[in-house]
C-alpha positions as CSV (number, residue, x, y, z in Angstrom):
1,M,105.2,-13.8,219.1
2,Q,101.9,-14.0,221.0
3,F,101.3,-11.3,223.6
4,K,97.5,-11.6,223.9
5,T,97.5,-14.5,226.3
6,I,96.0,-15.4,229.7
7,D,99.3,-17.0,230.7
8,N,100.5,-13.5,231.7
9,K,97.5,-12.9,234.0
10,R,97.6,-13.6,237.7
11,N,95.7,-16.4,239.4
12,I,93.7,-15.2,242.4
13,G,92.4,-18.3,244.1
14,N,90.9,-20.5,241.4
15,N,90.3,-17.5,239.1
16,I,92.3,-15.7,236.5
17,E,92.3,-11.9,236.9
18,L,91.4,-10.9,233.4
19,L,91.6,-7.2,234.2
20,D,95.3,-7.3,234.8
21,T,97.3,-5.3,232.3
22,T,100.0,-7.0,230.3
23,F,101.2,-3.8,228.7
24,I,102.6,-0.7,230.5
25,P,103.6,2.1,228.1
26,N,106.9,3.9,228.7
27,L,106.3,7.3,227.1
28,D,110.0,8.3,227.6
29,C,111.4,5.6,225.4
30,K,113.6,6.2,222.3
31,L,111.6,6.7,219.1
32,L,112.3,5.0,215.8
33,D,110.1,7.4,213.9
34,I,107.0,9.6,213.9
35,F,104.6,8.3,211.2
36,E,102.0,10.5,209.7
37,V,99.0,8.3,208.8
38,I,98.3,8.3,205.1
39,S,95.5,6.9,203.0
40,G,95.4,3.1,203.3
41,Y,96.7,3.1,206.9
42,E,93.8,4.7,208.7
43,M,92.3,2.3,211.3
44,R,95.1,-0.2,210.4
45,W,97.5,-0.5,213.3
46,D,98.5,-3.9,211.9
47,K,99.8,-2.3,208.7
48,I,101.8,0.3,210.6
49,S,103.3,-2.5,212.8
50,F,104.2,-4.5,209.8
51,K,105.8,-1.5,208.1
52,Y,108.2,-0.8,211.0
53,Y,108.6,-4.3,212.6
54,N,107.9,-6.7,209.7
55,S,105.2,-8.2,211.9
56,S,101.6,-7.3,212.8
57,D,102.1,-8.7,216.3
58,Y,102.9,-5.2,217.7
59,A,99.7,-3.5,216.4
60,D,98.0,-3.5,219.8
61,G,101.2,-2.3,221.6
62,L,101.6,0.6,219.1
63,R,97.9,1.6,219.7
64,K,98.4,1.4,223.5
65,F,101.7,3.3,223.4
66,N,100.1,6.1,221.5
67,L,97.2,6.2,224.0
68,F,94.5,5.3,221.6
69,E,91.7,3.5,223.3
70,N,89.6,2.9,220.1
71,P,91.6,1.1,217.4
72,F,89.2,2.6,214.8
73,S,89.9,6.2,215.7
74,L,93.2,6.3,213.7
75,N,92.7,8.8,210.9
76,V,94.6,10.2,207.9
77,G,96.9,12.9,209.2
78,D,97.3,11.6,212.7
79,L,100.9,11.4,213.9
80,I,101.9,8.1,215.5
81,K,105.0,7.7,217.6
82,I,107.0,4.5,216.7
83,P,109.2,3.3,219.5
84,V,112.3,1.2,219.0
85,L,111.2,-2.5,218.8
86,E,113.3,-3.6,221.8
87,E,111.7,-0.9,224.0
88,L,108.2,-1.7,222.8
89,Q,108.8,-5.4,223.7
90,E,109.9,-4.4,227.2
91,M,106.5,-2.7,227.7
92,Y,104.8,-6.0,227.7
93,T,105.0,-7.2,231.3
94,Q,105.8,-10.7,232.4
95,D,106.2,-9.6,236.1
96,K,102.9,-10.5,237.7
97,T,104.1,-9.3,241.1
98,S,104.6,-5.7,240.0
99,L,100.9,-5.2,239.2
100,K,98.5,-3.7,241.8
101,E,95.9,-5.9,243.4
102,P,92.6,-5.6,241.4
103,E,90.6,-4.5,244.5
104,T,93.0,-1.5,244.9
105,V,92.8,-0.6,241.2
106,R,89.0,-0.7,241.2
107,K,88.6,1.3,244.4
108,N,90.9,4.1,243.2
109,I,89.7,4.6,239.7
110,T,89.5,8.2,238.7
111,L,88.9,9.6,235.2
112,T,91.7,11.9,234.1
113,Y,92.3,13.9,231.0
114,D,95.6,13.0,229.4
115,K,97.5,16.3,229.0
116,N,100.4,14.7,227.1
117,R,97.9,13.4,224.5
118,K,96.3,16.8,224.2
119,N,99.8,18.5,223.8
120,F,100.8,15.9,221.3
121,L,97.7,16.5,219.2
122,D,98.0,20.3,219.5
123,A,101.6,20.1,218.3
124,K,100.5,17.9,215.4
125,K,98.1,20.5,214.2
126,K,100.9,23.2,214.3
127,I,103.4,21.3,212.0
128,P,103.7,23.6,208.9
129,T,104.2,22.3,205.4
130,E,106.7,25.1,204.8
131,N,109.0,27.0,207.2
132,T,106.7,29.7,208.7
133,G,108.6,30.2,211.9
134,E,106.4,27.8,213.8
135,T,107.6,24.8,215.7
136,T,108.6,21.8,213.7
137,I,109.7,18.3,214.6
138,K,113.3,17.5,213.4
139,K,114.6,13.9,213.3
140,N,118.3,13.7,214.6
141,N,120.9,11.4,213.2
142,D,120.7,9.2,216.4
143,G,117.0,8.6,215.8
144,S,115.8,11.0,218.5
145,F,113.5,13.9,217.8
146,T,113.8,17.6,218.7
147,L,111.4,20.5,218.3
148,A,112.9,23.3,216.2
149,R,111.6,26.8,215.4
C-alpha cells in the first residue's frame, strides 16, 4: 500500500499543491496497544509498524498519529499509541475537497503548544514499575485503555 504519492494532492491550475496534507490524525480513535519503545526500536517507526501491522507502510502514519515531527526523536522509554489498523487507514485522506485552500492555510498559521502531547508525556513519566498509588494505564478486555489509581 503506497500512501506517499502525489496522486492524493490537489491540482491548482497547472500545478500540484505539494503542501496538502494526506494524513489527518484522529486522536479519539480506538487503540490496539500502547507500546513502550525498547532497545532496537528507537528511531525505528518502520519496525513498530511491522510489529503491529506486518507492514512497514504505516510507519509515517504512526509517527504523525503520535504527533512526532522528527522521526529520529523516538527514544527508548517513549510510549507510542498504536491505533487499530482500520482506523489508522481512515486517517489517510482521499477527499481532496475537504482540505482547506492553501492560501487560507498559509495566512492563518499560528504556532501552538500541543497540550495533549505534554499531558501524554507527563503521564508517561508517572507510570510506576510497582503499585505506589499513582496513576497507571490499564488495558481492558475490549482493547481500550483506562487510567487506574
